[in-house]
Backbone bond lengths (Angstrom), bond angles and torsions (degrees), N, CA, C in turn:
res aa  C-N    CA-C-N  psi(-1)  N-CA   C-N-CA  omega(-1)  CA-C   N-CA-C  phi
1 M - - - 1.466 - - 1.520 108.29 -
2 L 1.313 114.40 134.57 1.477 120.34 177.20 1.509 109.47 -106.16
3 R 1.342 114.82 161.64 1.444 121.79 173.18 1.519 107.93 -99.56
4 R 1.292 117.23 136.01 1.470 121.91 177.18 1.528 108.15 -103.26
5 L 1.318 115.28 116.70 1.472 120.12 177.66 1.524 108.10 -95.78
6 Y 1.302 114.64 138.49 1.481 121.26 179.48 1.532 110.59 -112.57
7 F 1.333 114.91 135.81 1.466 120.96 176.45 1.539 107.90 -135.95
8 V 1.332 115.45 136.22 1.459 120.98 176.27 1.545 106.67 -104.26
9 I 1.326 115.49 123.21 1.469 120.43 -173.37 1.545 105.54 -124.54
10 P 1.353 118.21 141.93 1.473 120.63 -174.31 1.526 116.06 -70.51
11 D 1.336 119.17 -26.57 1.480 117.83 -178.05 1.533 111.03 -156.58
12 E 1.334 113.10 165.54 1.472 119.57 -175.55 1.537 114.27 -63.43
13 P 1.351 120.69 -41.08 1.461 118.18 -179.81 1.551 113.51 -58.16
14 H 1.323 116.82 -37.54 1.443 119.97 177.92 1.536 110.04 -65.94
15 V 1.334 115.73 -40.56 1.463 119.88 -178.05 1.531 109.67 -65.40
16 V 1.334 117.45 -38.42 1.460 121.17 179.45 1.505 109.85 -60.05
17 E 1.332 117.47 -41.13 1.463 121.36 178.68 1.530 110.80 -66.15
18 I 1.314 116.38 -40.20 1.484 120.22 179.42 1.520 108.96 -64.10
19 V 1.310 117.48 -42.83 1.454 121.54 -179.14 1.536 109.95 -63.08
20 K 1.322 117.39 -40.88 1.472 119.79 176.76 1.530 110.89 -61.49
21 D 1.330 117.02 -41.92 1.473 119.69 178.43 1.532 111.97 -66.19
22 L 1.317 115.50 -39.17 1.456 119.01 178.08 1.527 111.33 -64.51
23 E 1.304 117.18 -42.64 1.459 121.38 177.94 1.518 110.78 -63.75
24 A 1.332 116.76 -40.24 1.463 120.36 176.58 1.531 111.71 -63.53
25 A 1.347 116.49 -28.58 1.468 121.16 179.55 1.489 111.23 -84.72
26 G 1.337 118.02 2.24 1.472 120.05 175.30 1.528 115.40 97.28
27 V 1.327 117.91 8.97 1.456 121.03 176.31 1.522 109.25 -82.34
28 D 1.311 116.40 123.30 1.478 122.04 -178.40 1.534 109.01 -65.77
29 R 1.310 117.38 135.45 1.463 122.97 179.45 1.529 112.19 -57.25
30 G 1.318 116.68 -28.91 1.447 121.21 177.21 1.522 114.54 -69.27
31 H 1.355 115.45 -8.99 1.475 120.43 178.38 1.516 111.40 -108.71
32 I 1.347 115.27 16.40 1.461 121.67 179.81 1.548 106.36 -122.35
33 H 1.340 115.53 128.67 1.456 118.37 -177.90 1.515 109.66 -141.25
34 A 1.296 116.13 142.45 1.459 121.89 -177.39 1.513 110.70 -122.54
35 I 1.338 113.83 142.58 1.468 121.62 175.92 1.515 106.54 -122.02
36 P 1.340 116.06 123.33 1.476 117.83 179.50 1.508 112.37 -79.09
37 G 1.336 116.06 147.21 1.446 121.29 174.80 1.534 110.76 -81.97
38 K 1.296 116.40 -173.92 1.462 124.09 -175.43 1.526 109.84 -57.82
39 G 1.329 114.41 128.79 1.464 120.50 175.13 1.504 114.56 79.08
40 M 1.327 119.61 7.37 1.452 121.09 -177.31 1.531 109.74 -110.34
41 T 1.318 113.43 149.51 1.457 120.74 168.94 1.529 106.37 -128.03
42 L 1.306 115.59 136.56 1.456 120.23 -177.98 1.533 108.99 -104.15
43 T 1.325 115.31 125.84 1.467 117.83 -177.85 1.541 112.29 -111.91
44 R 1.324 116.98 -22.81 1.469 119.34 -175.24 1.538 114.16 -114.38
45 L 1.315 116.18 15.76 1.442 120.61 -174.72 1.514 111.38 -123.42
46 P 1.325 118.05 151.95 1.460 120.09 176.95 1.519 110.08 -73.31
47 P 1.345 117.53 119.84 1.470 119.66 -176.95 1.519 112.89 -73.72
48 A 1.319 113.85 157.63 1.472 119.55 173.48 1.532 108.76 -73.64
49 T 1.316 115.70 150.08 1.450 119.14 178.55 1.524 109.28 -79.30
50 E 1.315 116.16 166.87 1.455 121.25 178.94 1.530 111.79 -57.69
51 R 1.328 116.11 -39.93 1.475 119.55 -178.85 1.540 110.32 -68.48
52 Q 1.347 116.27 -34.74 1.466 118.19 177.38 1.530 111.22 -70.70
53 L 1.329 116.62 -37.03 1.461 119.16 179.84 1.517 111.47 -65.24
54 H 1.329 117.06 -27.35 1.461 120.94 178.97 1.523 113.42 -100.49
55 D 1.320 116.44 11.92 1.458 124.60 175.20 1.516 113.39 49.81
56 A 1.325 115.39 57.73 1.475 122.11 -177.91 1.528 110.29 -61.22
57 M 1.368 118.66 -29.47 1.470 119.44 179.44 1.508 110.82 -65.83
58 W 1.304 118.12 -35.83 1.457 121.19 179.37 1.550 109.21 -65.19
59 R 1.321 117.13 -42.49 1.487 120.08 177.64 1.520 110.12 -64.02
60 M 1.352 116.89 -39.63 1.442 120.65 -179.07 1.581 109.07 -67.09
61 Q 1.292 116.24 -41.94 1.455 120.08 180.00 1.513 110.70 -64.00
62 K 1.330 118.74 -43.77 1.463 120.86 177.64 1.536 110.31 -63.08
63 T 1.329 117.40 -41.19 1.488 119.81 178.13 1.529 112.03 -62.21
64 L 1.320 117.51 -44.10 1.462 121.83 178.30 1.513 111.84 -63.82
65 W 1.343 117.06 -41.70 1.429 120.87 179.46 1.532 111.75 -65.40
66 N 1.333 116.35 -47.07 1.475 120.67 179.44 1.536 110.80 -64.49
67 S 1.314 116.75 -37.26 1.475 119.78 178.22 1.509 110.20 -63.90
68 N 1.329 116.69 -41.78 1.457 120.44 178.87 1.539 110.65 -62.18
69 L 1.330 116.24 -42.88 1.472 119.96 177.79 1.541 110.59 -61.00
70 I 1.316 117.10 -40.60 1.467 120.09 -179.92 1.509 110.81 -65.68
71 V 1.337 117.16 -42.42 1.477 121.30 177.49 1.504 109.66 -60.10
72 F 1.350 117.71 -44.58 1.454 120.98 -179.56 1.543 110.15 -62.84
73 G 1.325 116.69 -43.79 1.461 120.28 -179.84 1.522 112.03 -64.10
74 L 1.324 117.27 -43.30 1.460 121.10 178.10 1.537 110.23 -63.22
75 A 1.326 116.64 -40.43 1.452 119.71 179.65 1.540 110.38 -66.05
76 A 1.344 117.08 -37.93 1.446 119.73 175.86 1.514 112.68 -63.42
77 L 1.313 116.20 -41.24 1.448 122.00 176.39 1.537 109.20 -64.12
78 G 1.341 116.86 -42.03 1.462 121.08 176.83 1.540 111.51 -63.78
79 L 1.304 117.81 -34.65 1.447 120.23 176.20 1.534 111.74 -64.57
80 A 1.344 115.39 -43.76 1.448 120.42 179.33 1.533 109.90 -62.00
81 V 1.322 117.58 -46.01 1.457 121.50 178.75 1.525 111.20 -62.66
82 A 1.326 116.76 -43.37 1.505 120.65 -179.38 1.528 109.03 -63.59
83 L 1.340 117.71 -42.42 1.471 118.43 179.78 1.530 111.48 -67.91
84 Y 1.290 118.23 -36.13 1.478 121.26 177.99 1.535 109.83 -66.92
85 A 1.364 115.22 -38.80 1.474 119.10 179.55 1.526 112.93 -80.64
86 G 1.311 116.89 -10.31 1.460 120.00 -178.14 1.516 114.84 74.96
87 S 1.332 115.90 28.42 1.471 121.11 -179.40 1.556 109.85 -95.70
88 A 1.316 114.45 105.57 1.451 118.82 179.04 1.538 111.90 -65.22
89 A 1.324 116.07 -39.37 1.485 120.05 -178.45 1.534 109.56 -67.24
90 G 1.319 116.48 -40.84 1.482 120.05 178.45 1.514 110.95 -65.66
91 A 1.342 116.32 -40.71 1.467 120.09 178.91 1.519 110.89 -64.22
92 L 1.342 115.29 -41.73 1.479 119.75 179.58 1.516 111.33 -64.26
93 T 1.331 115.41 -44.82 1.484 120.14 -179.63 1.535 109.44 -62.18
94 A 1.310 117.43 -45.69 1.458 120.63 -178.80 1.543 110.63 -64.35
95 T 1.320 117.18 -38.00 1.438 120.13 179.54 1.520 111.36 -67.37
96 V 1.332 116.86 -40.12 1.490 120.17 176.97 1.528 110.30 -64.02
97 V 1.326 117.34 -42.98 1.474 120.23 -179.70 1.546 109.58 -63.70
98 M 1.318 117.14 -40.58 1.471 120.98 178.78 1.525 109.63 -64.03
99 A 1.302 117.44 -42.31 1.477 121.11 -178.04 1.536 110.33 -65.87
100 V 1.318 117.18 -44.73 1.465 121.67 178.11 1.526 109.05 -61.57
101 S 1.300 117.74 -44.72 1.462 121.35 -179.75 1.511 111.01 -63.05
102 F 1.298 116.85 -44.17 1.475 122.28 178.71 1.502 111.55 -62.07
103 V 1.320 117.24 -48.29 1.500 120.69 -176.92 1.534 109.38 -66.54
104 S 1.324 117.03 -43.50 1.485 118.05 179.76 1.530 111.14 -63.89
105 G 1.323 117.02 -40.83 1.478 119.86 177.05 1.519 111.49 -63.93
106 A 1.304 117.70 -41.60 1.474 120.99 179.51 1.521 110.34 -65.22
107 L 1.313 117.21 -44.46 1.473 119.62 179.70 1.541 110.24 -62.27
108 F 1.312 115.25 -41.85 1.457 119.40 179.60 1.517 111.08 -63.86
109 A 1.330 117.27 -45.60 1.443 120.67 -177.15 1.523 113.21 -71.15
110 L 1.323 117.40 -31.92 1.477 121.15 -175.06 1.502 113.33 -93.50
111 R 1.330 120.22 -22.78 1.464 120.22 -171.83 1.503 114.89 -114.93
112 V 1.325 118.94 -19.96 1.455 120.26 -176.69 1.524 108.41 -92.38
113 P 1.333 119.19 126.82 1.470 121.07 179.07 1.525 109.69 -63.14
114 D 1.329 115.12 149.98 1.451 118.59 -168.65 1.534 111.51 -133.67
115 T 1.330 118.56 60.30 1.469 121.58 173.80 1.551 106.41 -109.34
116 H 1.329 114.06 133.64 1.453 119.23 -177.41 1.519 111.38 -129.50
117 L 1.291 115.73 165.12 1.447 123.32 -175.06 1.532 113.00 -58.13
118 D 1.302 118.03 -34.03 1.496 120.16 -179.43 1.521 111.85 -59.27
119 E 1.317 117.93 -26.34 1.458 119.41 179.91 1.523 113.38 -69.53
120 F 1.320 117.11 -9.83 1.459 121.71 -177.26 1.527 112.42 -110.45
121 R 1.313 118.23 7.59 1.463 121.29 -179.83 1.503 111.34 -58.64
122 G 1.344 117.86 -38.04 1.454 120.87 178.43 1.531 112.83 -64.06
123 A 1.344 114.95 -43.71 1.464 119.51 179.43 1.517 110.29 -66.54
124 L 1.319 116.83 -36.23 1.474 120.57 -177.94 1.520 112.25 -78.46
125 A 1.338 117.11 -9.25 1.447 120.20 173.97 1.522 111.25 -76.56
126 H 1.321 116.65 -6.96 1.461 124.97 178.71 1.522 108.59 -116.44
127 P 1.311 118.74 167.96 1.468 119.15 -179.97 1.539 112.62 -77.23
128 N 1.307 114.71 68.95 1.483 123.50 175.30 1.531 108.27 -114.40
129 V 1.290 114.98 168.59 1.465 119.84 173.06 1.546 107.24 -120.92
130 L 1.327 116.73 133.12 1.436 122.23 173.04 1.508 108.64 -98.18
131 L 1.346 115.24 118.00 1.437 120.97 -179.42 1.500 107.91 -102.82
132 M 1.355 117.21 127.80 1.465 122.89 178.97 1.544 106.08 -114.04
133 V 1.308 116.10 125.83 1.459 121.92 -179.15 1.524 108.85 -124.33
134 D 1.328 116.84 121.27 1.451 122.04 -178.16 1.532 108.33 -99.80
135 V 1.342 115.77 119.93 1.472 122.32 -178.29 1.520 109.57 -135.79
136 P 1.340 117.40 159.17 1.438 118.37 172.50 1.538 110.91 -66.13
137 K 1.326 114.93 153.50 1.477 120.27 -176.64 1.530 112.29 -52.49
138 R 1.306 116.79 -38.27 1.459 120.43 -177.53 1.541 114.82 -66.61
139 R 1.312 116.41 -15.92 1.485 120.98 -179.29 1.527 114.22 -103.47
140 V 1.325 118.73 2.19 1.449 122.34 -175.58 1.549 110.13 -58.78
141 A 1.314 116.58 -54.20 1.492 120.48 -176.93 1.533 110.03 -61.41
142 E 1.337 117.58 -41.15 1.464 121.04 -178.92 1.519 110.56 -62.57
143 I 1.306 119.16 -46.02 1.463 121.78 -178.04 1.530 110.90 -69.60
144 E 1.330 117.15 -42.12 1.448 119.23 177.39 1.545 111.61 -60.18
145 A 1.334 115.91 -41.36 1.479 120.72 179.48 1.532 110.06 -66.96
146 L 1.332 117.60 -40.60 1.466 120.91 178.40 1.537 111.67 -59.52
147 V 1.303 115.02 -48.29 1.497 119.62 -179.33 1.520 109.98 -64.85
148 A 1.340 117.15 -45.21 1.470 120.49 -178.41 1.539 111.16 -62.79
149 R 1.326 116.43 -40.27 1.453 122.00 -175.32 1.542 110.36 -70.53
150 R 1.319 116.51 -46.06 1.462 120.62 -171.95 1.532 113.46 -92.37
151 H 1.356 116.90 -20.00 1.464 119.66 -174.49 1.527 110.44 -138.08
152 P 1.308 116.89 79.19 1.474 119.17 -178.17 1.540 113.60 -66.08
153 E 1.311 116.59 -15.90 1.487 119.87 178.00 1.522 111.30 -74.02
154 A 1.308 118.36 -16.71 1.471 122.31 179.57 1.506 110.04 -80.95
155 E 1.304 115.74 121.30 1.467 119.91 179.19 1.533 109.60 -93.20
156 P 1.336 117.73 118.68 1.449 118.94 179.91 1.520 109.55 -68.71
157 G 1.331 115.73 140.57 1.455 119.93 -176.38 1.514 114.18 -118.69
158 G 1.339 117.78 9.14 1.449 120.12 179.30 1.525 111.08 104.75
159 S 1.320 112.93 -169.92 1.470 119.41 179.56 1.526 110.48 -140.55
160 G 1.308 113.86 153.84 1.438 122.51 174.95 1.502 108.70 -131.43
161 W 1.299 116.81 -159.75 1.478 119.96 178.63 1.493 107.87 -131.06
162 T 1.277 115.99 157.60 1.469 123.50 176.71 1.499 109.78 -153.55
163 I 1.289 115.85 157.21 1.460 121.75 176.05 1.522 107.24 -115.25
164 D 1.287 116.15 115.04 1.475 122.66 -174.48 1.528 110.43 -58.63
165 A 1.320 119.11 -36.74 1.432 122.94 -174.99 1.550 111.77 -66.21
166 F 1.356 117.03 -24.82 1.457 120.43 -179.00 1.528 111.55 -86.44
167 G 1.358 118.30 -10.33 1.435 120.34 179.18 1.516 113.56 68.17
168 V 1.296 116.00 30.62 1.483 120.58 -179.76 1.498 107.96 -114.63
């Protein structure tokens, strides 16, 4: 799993310089994507894919979260039925499923960064560029510091997560 860093930059020439610095720092160009704001066309930057433009990760995250809630609810129902029927094995199984569902949901909610494309709709309504950079978790601080140090015009927008294999 990679971390997706978001930066809002006022114009394409600044973004081109940031991309050059990122590539010099070892970030693969395939992990850098730009979304133009209102009235802009980008000619020298790697564009975002269709799945990135429609924030497929947000839909996936909502689906996983809702599925986890359904599993927890069904396990709670199973626990009630098992207790009514006097089935110790059924009650134990339902309790274990509920615990696993609860812990996985808590870990997901508390540890996975949660910045999504919708948070930048306001910035993209103006002639800005949204730069998305996918890096391993261990490089997040390094890349954020590099951009902040060399490009003060770039406004950091937080981080999210992505899975490279899914192409989102």
